[in-house]
N, C-alpha and C positions, 0 to 999 in steps of 0.2 A: 421538700418539694422536688427533690432530684430523683427519687426512686421511680422507676417506670413500671415494674412488675413486682407485685408482692401479694401475700395472702396472710390474713390475720383475723382474730376475733375482735369485734367492736361492741362495746356495751354503752348504752346511752342513759343519761339521767337528766331530769329537768329540775333545776334548782333555782332558788332566789339569787338575785345579783349579790346581795350581801354575803351569802354563803360562799359564793365564788371567791369573793375578796378574803374571806376568812381561811379558805383552803390553801390559797397561794403560798403563804409563809411556811406551812407544813410541807407542801410539795417540794419547796426549795431545799428542804433538809436532805432529800433523796433524789432530787431531779434538778435539771438545769433548764434555763430558757431555751427554746428552739433557736437554732442558729439563724433563722430567717426573721427579719424585722427587728425592731428595737424592743428588748425584753420579750422576744417571742411573739410580738403583736404585728398583725398584718390584716389586710382586707381581702376578701375573696368575692368574686363575682362569677357566677356560673349560668350558662344557658343550657337548659334541659330540653331533651327531645322526646317526642312521643309519636305514636301512630295516630291517624285520624280517629280511630275508635278507642283511643286511650288505653291500649293494651298494657303499656308500661305502668301506667297509673294503677290499673286494676291488679296487676301482678303484685305490686307493693301493698296496696290497700287490703287485698285479700290474703296477704302473708303467705304466698306460695313458697314451697320449699326451695324452689329455684326461681330467682328473679334477677333482672338486670336493668341497667340504665346506661344512657349515653349522655355525656355533657361536655360542653366546651367551657374551660375555666381560665380566668386570668387573675393575677394578683396585683393589689395596690393600683396605682395610676397606670393604666395600660393605654397604648395607642395601637394603631393598625400594624405598626412595625415591631411591637413587643412580642416576646415569646408567650404563646398560649399553650394550653394542654388540652388535647382531645382525649377523653377518658371513657373507658367502659368499666362499670362497676357491677360485679356479679355477687350474689349472695346465695349460698347453698348450705343448708343445715347450720346456720349461724356463722359460717365462715365466709368472710368477705375477700374476694379476689379483685384486685384493681390492676388494670393495664392502661398505660397512658403513653402518649408520645408528644414531645415538644415540637412546635411548629409556629411560624409567625402567625399572628392573628389574621392578617389579610389572606394568607394561604389557607388557614383553617376555614375561613368563610368560603373560600373558593372550592375547597375540597368538599365541605358539607353541603354545598349547593351545586355540586358539579353536574354536568350533563352526562348522559349515558355513555358518550364516547370517551370521557376522561377516566383514566384508570389510576389507582393509588400510586403506582410507580412514577406517575407524571408530577408528583408533588415531593418537595423536600421536607423530610421529617426526621427526628432523631431516632425513631424506631419504625422503619418501613413495614415490618411484620404486623405491628399493632395497627398501623393505618389500614392495612389490608383487612384485618379483622373488623375494624370499625366500619369499613365500606360494606362488608358482607352483612353485618348486623343492621346497618342502616337500610340496606336494600331489602333484607328479609322482612323487616317490620314496617317499612315505608315511613321511617322516622322523619319528622319535621320539627323545626323550632317551636317550643311551646311556652316556656316561662323563664324569666331571669330571676335568680335567687342570689341575694348578697348578704354578707354578714361580716362582722369583725371577729377575729380569732386571736386568742393567746394560747400558745402551744408550749408544752414541756416535754423533755426527753429524759429518760431514766439515766442516772449516774451509775447504778450498779446492775440494773436490768436493761440491757441494751435494746431489747425489743419493746420496751414500755414507752408508750406515748400517751399524753393526756392533753386534751384540747378543750377550751371553753369558747363557745360561739354565742355572740350576743348582737343586739341591734339587727335582728333578722328581718329582712324585707324582701318583697317580691313584686314583680310587675309583669303584665302580659301585653302592654301596649308598645313598649320600646325594647326590642330584643337585641340591641347592640350592647355587648358587654363593655366596650370601651367607653360607654357613657356613664359608667361608674355605678356606685351603690345608691339606689333610690327606689322608692315604691311605697307599698303599704306594709306595715309590720304584721307578720303572720304568727308571731309569738309575742306574748306580752313583753313590753320593754323592760320590765323588772325581772324577767326570767332569763336563764342562761342554759344552753344545751351543753352538758358536759359529756365528753366521750372518752372512754378508756379503751386503748387499742393495744393488744398484745398478741404475740404469736402463740402462746400456750395458755397460761392462767394468770389471773390478776394476783399480784403479790399480796401476802397477808397483811402487811402494814397499810396498804392502800385500801383494802377491803374494810379494815377496822376504822380507818379514817373516814371513809364514806358512810359507814354505819354510825359513827359517833356524831357526824353532822347531819344525819337523817336525810341522806340523798337517795330519793326513790328512783329505781330503775323505771324508765318509761320509753316506750317506742315512739320516736319522733321522726317522721319522714318529712324532711324539708320540702321535697318535691310535692308530695301529696297534699300537705297542708297548704302550700302555696296555691296549687290548682283549686283546692276547695274554696279558698278565700277569693281568688280572682273570679271564679264562676258565681259565687254568692253575690259579689259586688255587681257583676254584669246583670244578674237576674233582677237585683234591686233596681238598677238603673232602667232596665226594660219595663219593670212594673210601674215605676214613677212616670216614665214617658207615656205609657199606655193610659195611666190614670189622668195625666195632664192633657 
């Protein structure tokens, strides 16, 4: 959670929960638990932003060569005084670039909802330059709070490949009615509760031993956009409610 600027490749897989449990002992032969959380487990709650015309959504859904996102993220039980992270995530030709800055949650809300007279330098953040970039990105797209996404994660770090990171995300939920991340993980499941999103993150290439392991357990690569899938579900539910209200 400490890195603020980095670039890497990210591969996603959608696997059954029981396969996740089978993979863990094998990973621990060459990896260790992430140093955050107990046995690398923690909860993530993120607020995603988009323009009124859903430009961010369509960049991702249409798989543009260059696409980006803005999100506000907290870990585990957060309060307004907890450290939050404002992040931009860019993807170009399958390379993911992430830039983030730590800031108290109450200050993050104030910055992301700031008036035109307030400038990034008026806020205290761990990386002022990233905050300036976020401000420019937000203004350019007219970004507004859109959806909250939450999930539980177990993370692993390579013992012999220092750039290798593997994460398992499960209990994936979203909501569009309460956009306060400090209210914790709740909402509707947008991925089947028996499925897990596995992500392999490396600077260069996936180690041969890990490729063989994923092949042995028949883990299929699958593009899974947490943001787009959440928006699809929330809009589908809203349409259904409107239909029922009209019919009633």
